[in-house]
N, C-alpha and C positions, 0 to 999 in steps of 0.2 A: 498791845490795844487792849487795856482793860475794860473798857465801855464804850456805849456810845451816845449819842445825844437825842433825844425826842421831844418832839414838840406838840402839844396836844390843844387844838383851837375848838371852842366851840361858837358857833357863830350866831347861837340864839342870845348868849350873855354877853360875846364879846372877850371873854376870858381866854388868856393865852397862856399856859402853862410848861414851863422848859424842865425838863428831867434827863439827870445824866444815870444813864442804866448799866448797872456793874455786871459784867459778863463773868465776872467768877463762880465758878459750879454751877454753870449753864449749860444747856445740851448743844450737841454738836450743830445743830442745824438751826439754833438761835446764833451760835455765833456766825455761821456761815450768810445769814441775814437773809434779805429780800423777802420771798412771799412767804418762810417759815415766820416771821415776825410780822409783817402785816395779818396773817391767818389767826396767829394767836391773839394779836391786838384786837380784833374784829369777834375773834370766838368769847374772848373774854368780856365784850360788851353784849354779846348776845347771851351770855351766862349770867350778867346782872339785870338783863332784861327778857326774862323768861317768854314775856309776848311778842318780842318783836320778830318779824319775818318777813317784812315789806321794806325793799331798797329805798322807797321814797317815805319813811316815818323819818323824824326829825331827829330821833334819837340814832339812826341809821349810820354807821362808822365808815369812812372811806381812808385808807393806812397807803401813803406813799412811802416805799422803802427802798433801799440801796442794799446791794448784795456788797460782801466784807472785800470785794476789789473793785468795784466800782469807782471810776474815777482816775482808776491806776494806770501804769503805763501799759497794763498788759491788751493787747490787739481786742478791739471789740466790747471792751469793757465799760460799757457808756450807759447800763440800762436801769431805768427806774421800774419799780413795780408798783401797780396798784391793786389792792386787796377791798374786798366789801361784798355787801349783798348785791346780788346781780338782779336788776329789773327784769332782764328778759330769760335768765334761765331760772325757771318755775316747775314744781312738783305738780303731781295732779291734785292734791289739795288745796294747790293756789297759793303755797309761800314761796319766796324767793331762795335762792340757794346761794351758798358762799360761792367766791369766783375770785379771778385776777387776771391781770394782765400784763403787758411789757413792753417798754418802748425803748429803743435808743433816741438818739439825739443828744443836746446840751445839757438838757434839765439833770439828769442824775449826777454828772460830772461837778456842773456850779453848786449842785445841793450841797454834794459833798463837800467843796470848797470853803462853805459856809460853817463846816462842823457839825451839821445837821443829817442824820441818817436816817430818820424817821420821822412822817409828818400825818398825825392823827387829826381827823376833822368829823365833828358830828354839829348839830343844830341846824339852823336855817336863818340868814339873814333877812331883815326886814326887807330890805331891797337889792337889787344887783350890786355886788360888790366882787373886789378881787384882792388877792392877799402879795404884800410886798414882803419878801424874806431876804435878809442878807446878816451878815455878821453884827450889825449895830442892832437885831433885833427884828421882831415881826409885826406888821401893821394890815389891819382891814379897812381898806378903800373903797371910796363909791368909783361903781365903774360904768355911768352914765355914758359916757362915749364909747362904750365897747356893745352896747345893748344893740340885738340885731344885726351884727356886722358877721361876715364869715369869719372863719379859723384863720384865715390869710392875713385878713383886714385887720381882726383883734391884735396877731402878732405886729403888724406894720403900726399901729398905734401905739403900742406899749414899747415899740423898738425905738420909737423917735423919743419917748419920753427916757427910757431907762437904756445906756450906749452899751455896757457891758454887763449884758443879762440873758437869762434863758427863761421861756415863757411855755408854759403849759396853757391852753383854753379851749372852751367849748366854742363849738359854731352856733347856727340858729337851729339846728336838730337839737342838740343839747336843751338849749332855751324852751323850744315846744316837746321838751322831754320823750321826745323820740326814743322808743325804748332799746335801740342799738346806737345810740348817739357815742360819739367816740371823743377821747381827748386829744388834741392837738400838741404835737411837742418840738417847738423850734428846733433848727439846724442852722450850723454855722452858713452852710451853702445858701439857705434862703435870706439869712441875716446881711450876709456880704454880698450877695449876688441877686438880691431879689427874685428869686427862681419859685417861689411857692412851695418849695418839696420839704415838706413835715413829716414826721415819722407821728405814729400814734399809739395809745394807750385803746386800741382797737374794740376789742370783743369783749362781750357783756354787758356793753349800756353804761357805762360810767359817766361818760357826758350828761346824760339824763339824771344822774342821781346828783351829780355837780349843778346842772340846772336846777333841780327840787330844792337844794339849798340856797340858791341865790348865787352861785359862787362862781363867775363866769372866766375867771383865769388866775394864774399864778407867776409871780414874777421872782426869779430867783436872783441876785444880784451876785457877780461873780466875788466870792472871797478869797483871801490869801491862803489858804491851807494847801497843803500838798499833800499826797497821797501816794507814798514813796514804798515802791516794791521790787524786787529783783526780778524783773519780767522776761530775761534773757531766753531762758531755757522754755519757757511756755511760747513767747513769743516765736523761736524758732520752729517750734513744731506747728505752730497755727499756719504760719507760711509755708511751710513743707506739704501741709496736709493735703492728699488727694479729696477729701470730703467737700471742700469747700473751692475747689478750682473750676468745676464748671460754673459755680455761681459767680466768680471772679471773669471768667471769661465771655459767658453770655448773658449774666443774669438770671434769676429765676423764673422770670416769664419764659426766654426762649426755650431754657432747657427743660422746662417743663410741658410746654405747650409741644414743643416737637417729639421728647420722649416719650412721652406718655401715650398717645395713640400709636406706638409702635407693640404695645403691649395691650392694646385695645381695652387703655383706661383715660380715654380723653372725656372731657364733660360735654354733654350735647343737649339742649333741651330738658333743663331740668334732671340732669342726672338720668337720663334714658339713653337708647340708642348710640353707645358709646364706640362701637364698632363697626358700621355702616359706610358701605363705599362713599356714599354721601356726605357724612361727616369728614371723612379723611381727604375728600375733594375739596373741601371749604376751607378746612384748618390749614391747608397748607397756603393758605394767604396770608396765616400769619409768620410763617417760618422767615426768620433772617433775610434770605437771599429775596423772598419775595415783597417784603416790607421795604429795602433797601431798592429794589425796581421800581414800588410805586412810589417813590420819591422820599421817603422817609429817613431820618438817620436815628442811630441809637447811640447815645453817647453815656460811657460809664461815671457812675455816680458813687458817694459813699458816706458813711461817716466819718468823720474828724478822727484821724490816726487810726482807720480802720483798713487793714490791706485787702481784705474779701470783697469789698465795693460791689455788694448784691442787687444793689438798684439801679434802673438803667432811664435815663432820660430821653424823650421823644421828641424828634425837633422837624419841623417841615420848614426847611431853609432855614431863617433866624427865628424862626417862631417857635418856641417851646411851647409842644400841647400837653407836658406833664411827666410824671413819674409813674414808673409800671413794674410792678411786682406779679409774680404767677396769679396769686388766687385773686387778688382784683380783676385781672386780665381776662383771666378764667371763667368766672361768674357774671362780671358784665361782658363778656363776649360769647363764645360758644355757647355757652351754658343759658343764654338765651336766644341763641340763633342768629347773633351778630358776630361777623368775621371782616369786619373792616374796622382798622385800628385807630382810624381818627375818628370814630364813633366812639369807639371804647373807652377811648382817653376822655373824651367828654362825658361819658359816664363815670369816671373814676373821678374828675374835676368834680363835678356837682358833688359827689360822696366826700371828697376830703374837705371840700370848701364849706361845704354845709355842715360839716362833721357828724357823719354816718359812717359807721363800720362798712368797707362795701365788700366784705363776706357777706355780712347779714343783708345788706342792700341788696347784692345779684341774689340771693336767695328769696327774697321777698318778692322783687320782680319775676323771677323765674315761676315763681308760685301762680302769680298773675296773670303770665302770659300763657302757661298751659292751663289754667281758668278759662280764658278769654280768648284762646284760639290765635295768640297773636307773637307766635314766636318769629323772631327777625325785624319786627316791627320797632325801628329807632326812634320813631316820633312817639310811639305809644311809651316806650321805656323813656325815653327822656322826662316825657311829660308827669310820668308816675314817678318818676326819681325826686324830682321837684315837689310835687305834692306830699310824699311822704316826710321828705325834709321839713316842710312846712306843718307837718301835723295833721293835714287835709285828706289824708287818706288813713283807712283803718288797718293798713298794713304796716304804718309805724309803730301800732303795736307788735309789729313781729307775726312770723306767718303760724306761730301754734295759736296765738289766740283769735285769728281770724278764721283758721280751719277748723279747729277742734284739736285734741291730740291724735285722733287715729285717721286721720285725712289721709288718702292716699298719696298723694302727691304733696304733702307738705313735708319738705325734707328737714329736718330737724331734730335732735336730740334735747331732751329736756328744756326746749324752748329756743336753744339755740341753733340757727340755722347752718347747715352741714358745710363743712371749707371745703376747699378744692380739691379733694381727693375721694373717691368713689366708695361709700359705706358697704359696698357691696365685698370688698375685699380687706374689709376693716373691721369686725365685730367689736375690736377695742374701743371704739368710740363710745359705745353704751356706757362704760364705766368710767369714763372721764370725768374729772371734775370742774377741768377749763380747757380752753381750747378751740376743737377737741382735741386736735393732736400736740397742741401745747403741753399737755398736761399726762399724756398717755402715748407713748412714742412707737406706736405699732403702725402706723398707716402706710407704710411700705414693708412691712415684713413679708406681706403676701407673695411678693415678686422678687423676693430674695432668689437666688440661683438655686439654692439646695433647699429652697422652703417646702415642705413636706404637706403645711395645710391642715394637719391633723388635729384633733382634740386636744393632744396632749402637748402638742408644738403651742397650740393657740393660749392654752391655760399658762404655757411659761412667757408667751408674749406679753400676756396683759399683766403677770406679776412684775417682770423686768420694765415693762413698758413706760411706769411712774418714775424710773431713775432719771428721764430727762428732766426732770423739775430742779436735778442738781444744779443746773444752768440758772435756773430760776433762783436758787438761793444765794449763788456765789455774785451775781450781776454780769454772766457773759451772754455775748450772744450763740445762740445754740448752731448756728452755721459752722463755729470755729470747732467745735468737739475736740477740745484735747483730752489726752488720757488722762484718766484718773490720777495716776503717778504724779503728772504736771501738777493739777489742782491741789494734791496734797504738800506738794511740794511750797505752792504759795500760801498754805494754811500755815505749815510749820513755820513758816517766817514770821508771823503774827502770834499763833496760840501754842504751838509745839506739836510733838509727834500724833500723827493720824495714820489710817492705812486706806486702802481702797472700801474693803468692807464696811466701814463706818461710816465712809463718804454715801454709798450706796442705803444704809440703814436711816442716814438722817432724811435723804431723800425720800423715800420711803413711810417712814413716819409722818411727814409732812401730807403727802398724799392720802394717808390713812386717817389722821387726825380731820382734815376737809371732808374725807366722806362721813366720818362720823358726827362732827357738825352738821352735815347736810341731813343727816338722820334725825337728828335733833329738832331740825325744824320743817320735818315733816316728809323728807323723801324716803320711799322705799322703794322693794325690789320692782315694782310696778313701772316707776321710772328709769330704770337700765334696761332700757329698750331702744330698737333701731326702727325707721321708717318699714314699712312693710318692702317697700321698693329696693332695698339693701340687699333682702333676700330673694331678691329675684336672680335667674342666669341672664346676663345681660352681654354673654358670647364675647366676653374678654379671652385673650391669651392665655390666661390663669382658669384650668382649670374649676368650675364652681363648686364652692364648699360651704359658703355661708348659707345655708338655710335656714328657715326659722327651726327645724329639729337638731340643727347643729348648733345653733345660737343659745337654744333653752339648754341643752346638755351642758356648753362650756360656763355659762351662768352656774350651774350649780358648782363647777367645778373652781370658777372664781373666789364665789362667794367662801367656800369650803377651806379655803388657802386664806382670804382676809381674816375669817374668822379667827383660824390658828394665830395669825400675825398679830393680830389685835391683843390677842390672851396675851401671846409671849413677850411684844414688848411694853404690855401694862397698859395701855390705852385706852382703857375704860373708867380710870378714875377721873370723876369730874372734874375735881381742882386741880389734876394734872393736863386735860385734855378738852374740858369746856364741854364735856357731853355725859349723859346720862343713860343712854340704852347702848346696849350692843350691835355690832351689824347683824343685818336680818341675816339669817344661815340660809 
């Protein structure tokens, strides 16, 4: 594999440019692909336009990218990555920050089958449009029949026109520029069975950016290209791995909704009171046995060709209530005081079909419920979710803009509503560039059996945590987590010999490069903070360690290490890494 094909589309001019990118003499991370290519492309655009710091600027770029194994026979290698300025992630100075999101489904493999690995989009169309991509070229087409439709219905309309294709669409929330609007990705389960089950480029608000560009969707017609890799060794390791077994058996929701309370780490009433008798009594209604007793069935689902099958379908008799994963279920359930699975599924469905990230939606509703003393009020939550998706409530701007940066119960970091794990046991959230745990794998380090939760241990956790980005370079689901040796084996089939340390360094360089781009955009040490609620002792089974004093001292250690790495890896050259300043010491 000497190179890859990139398509650049300017929606203002209608210009479409195809480039064959030569990978000879390039970095390991550029060869691995995924978010490294996206961050580089977006960073170059920012470097060329030094005043560009607004995700809604017509010059703002979105980059769809594939990892070097996406579309191969490797289990769960179906991911597409989307990088750009996030309208939600915002510095105290008001600039947006660089971000990326990932999704499985059919879009990534279908794009690969056309021979395209990267899709760059800038500009703004004069009217709502969609893209048609295939081996025969790229067209920009009017989207009049899609305007105002849900994500599910947009995919329905397009799938009737295009028989062997995959789709990426925004919902009404994206059209209304809700700052946490997502991009829905079609699945074969939905196309064949009309289940409504989609995957999402969820975090960061890229659906709103597409909406600002008047781009409602992308169609990729399946091509004839085959991506051949010998995947026997790595697939054998993934199938046998205990890391994903619990998700295969129970799914992410049941595994975590039942397991986290045992540690005193369940979500309840906007990240508070997680270890109270009242919470433990109520949350048991969502345990697998209780759900079955209540007349609901949970069926195993999953992406094409993936043995992990992490997502589950909730049904009542013949009626499909929807698809559930842990974070949407927890954040639109116990964290807003709701413990009725039928009601939770209705809220998830609103988010999915209107095209909103259900993590951020749950965070926004939790903020409002605490503000208005409405925890447990389903009618209130349902009405608010619809208003947010329609752009008729100020929370469509996200909790940071509604609350002010230092509000005591606005649970966000850099404008991103917290995911489904308590920040009280994860100071690493503050230093993430995306996710938050998506780009900083520290979310469960505090409850490892041998965890000391010392300053030194957490400094090492924050350094090592960015290695999770490696999976977002190659195109592999993070649940699979095969060994570095197995990944090196795939790399060597394509590019030649590599060792594990080189793979680690590639992920680290991408993380640090993104941090440097953020700094050029105006992010400072004042943005690397946690909500004060995350420094409270909430009475979990893990001894409280993340005090404000602990965190401030940790920050010094993290910055000191990053500064050394940036200098040793020569990441401060603006021609190389698109940044003009060094990391704040």
